[in-house]
C-alpha positions as CSV (number, residue, x, y, z in Angstrom):
1,M,0.2,0.1,-0.2
2,A,1.3,3.4,-1.0
3,R,2.1,5.5,1.6
4,T,0.8,9.6,1.1
5,N,2.3,12.9,2.7
6,P,0.9,14.2,5.8
7,V,-1.0,17.1,3.4
8,Q,-2.5,14.6,1.5
9,F,-3.7,12.8,4.4
10,I,-5.6,16.0,6.0
11,Q,-6.9,16.1,2.5
12,Q,-8.4,13.1,2.2
13,T,-9.7,13.1,5.8
14,R,-11.8,16.6,5.3
15,A,-12.9,15.0,2.4
16,E,-14.5,12.2,4.1
17,V,-15.5,13.9,7.3
18,G,-17.4,16.4,4.4
19,K,-19.1,12.7,3.3
20,V,-20.6,12.0,6.9
21,V,-24.2,12.6,7.1
22,W,-24.9,13.8,10.3
23,P,-28.4,12.9,12.4
24,S,-31.0,16.1,13.0
25,R,-31.5,17.1,16.8
26,R,-34.8,15.5,16.8
27,E,-32.9,12.4,15.2
28,V,-31.0,12.4,18.6
29,L,-33.8,12.8,21.3
30,L,-35.9,10.5,19.7
31,T,-32.9,7.5,20.0
32,T,-32.0,8.6,23.1
33,V,-35.6,8.3,24.4
34,M,-36.0,5.1,22.6
35,V,-32.7,3.7,23.9
36,F,-33.6,5.1,28.2
37,T,-37.3,3.3,27.5
38,L,-35.6,-0.1,26.0
39,A,-33.2,-0.2,29.4
40,V,-36.2,0.7,32.0
41,L,-38.6,-2.1,30.8
42,L,-35.2,-4.4,29.9
43,A,-34.4,-3.5,33.9
44,V,-37.7,-4.1,35.1
45,F,-37.8,-7.3,33.3
46,F,-35.0,-8.6,34.7
47,A,-35.9,-7.8,38.0
48,L,-39.4,-9.5,37.7
49,A,-37.4,-12.5,36.4
50,D,-35.0,-12.3,39.2
51,L,-37.8,-12.3,41.3
52,L,-39.6,-15.1,40.0
53,I,-36.2,-17.4,40.4
54,R,-35.2,-16.6,43.8
55,T,-39.4,-17.2,44.7
56,G,-39.3,-20.4,42.9
57,L,-35.6,-21.5,44.2
58,Q,-36.9,-20.7,47.4
59,G,-39.7,-22.6,47.7
60,V,-37.8,-25.3,45.7
61,L,-35.0,-25.6,49.1
62,T,-37.5,-25.0,51.8
63,Y,-40.2,-28.0,50.8
64,F,-37.1,-30.5,50.6
65,G,-34.7,-28.7,53.0
66,S,-37.1,-29.4,56.2
């Protein structure tokens, strides 16, 4: 692979950055809200799953333990 000099590298980098399509403020806000909503839903789901597993395991251990 051919090496480029620093000036060409900077020019090529600026050209590539110019091709980037940046998200709008609305897109960023909606995506952020979706991420936080999903995080809350998953936290609730895993908390309930943990509670169910813990209750079931305690029940089994109580039944066979005593």
